[in-house]
Every structure is written in structure tokens, then in C-alpha cells.
C-alpha positions in Angstrom: 0.0 0.0 0.0 3.0 2.3 0.1 6.5 2.7 -1.4 8.1 1.7 1.8 6.2 -1.7 1.7 8.3 -2.6 -1.4 11.3 -3.4 0.8 9.4 -5.7 3.2 10.5 -9.4 3.1 7.1 -10.8 2.3 6.7 -8.3 -0.6 10.2 -8.8 -1.9 9.5 -12.6 -2.1 6.7 -12.0 -4.6 7.8 -8.9 -6.4 9.5 -8.8 -9.8 12.4 -6.4 -9.2 13.0 -5.4 -12.8 11.2 -2.1 -13.4 10.8 -1.2 -17.1 10.7 2.6 -17.6 10.5 5.0 -20.4 13.2 7.1 -22.1 16.2 7.7 -19.8 15.9 11.5 -20.1 12.2 11.7 -19.5 10.8 13.4 -16.4 9.3 10.1 -15.3 12.6 8.3 -15.3 14.4 11.2 -13.6 11.9 11.3 -10.8 11.7 7.5 -10.6 15.5 7.3 -10.2 15.3 9.8 -7.3 12.6 7.6 -5.7 14.6 4.5 -6.0 17.4 6.0 -4.0 15.2 7.9 -1.5 13.2 4.8 -0.5 16.1 2.3 -0.7 14.6 0.3 -3.6 18.0 0.1 -5.3 19.5 -1.4 -2.2 16.6 -3.9 -2.0 17.5 -5.1 -5.5 15.1 -3.3 -7.7 16.5 -2.2 -11.0 14.9 0.7 -13.1 15.6 0.0 -16.8 14.9 2.7 -19.4 13.4 1.6 -22.6 10.9 2.3 -25.3 7.4 3.3 -24.4 6.0 0.1 -26.0 8.0 -2.1 -23.6 6.7 -0.1 -20.6 3.1 -0.6 -21.7 3.7 -4.3 -22.5 5.1 -4.8 -19.1 1.9 -3.4 -17.5 -0.4 -5.4 -19.7 1.4 -8.7 -19.3 1.8 -8.4 -15.5 -1.8 -7.4 -15.1 -3.1 -10.2 -17.3 -0.9 -12.8 -15.4 -1.8 -11.4 -11.9 1.8 -10.8 -11.0 3.0 -8.2 -8.5 5.0 -5.5 -10.1 6.2 -1.9 -9.9 5.1 0.5 -12.6 6.5 4.0 -12.7 3.7 6.5 -13.5 3.2 10.2 -13.7 1.3 12.0 -11.0 
């Protein structure tokens, strides 16, 4: 229910730690990189990977369809 929960042992056990993102210079990725560090997600083994927008959308669609737990960087 919170960003802090992503580092809890029971959540880490179920979570895919690869986080596909958008272009490396996008505002979304810049802010997501800051969050990774601020909340200790990088230390917990999460990896934010820039890539094409289509991959970012595909990640969401597949994970949702398969019922997997995942992190999705979004704009606010």
C-alpha cells in the first residue's frame, strides 16, 4: 500500500524487481531514479531500466493479465 512496503521481506519474495521505464531523459525516469534511491529500492535489489514506451506498456499489460505483483513508474 506504500512505497516503503516494497522493501518488506514478504513483498520482496513476490515482487518482480526489474522495473521497465520510459526514455532515460524523461521526467518520469528522472523522478523514478530519485525515488529508487530515496526509498532504498535500489539497495533492495530493484532495477529501473529505461526503454521504449511500447515495452513499458507491454510490461503493465502482461503483469496485469498474469496477476503478478510489479512496480510501474507512473506520472502523478
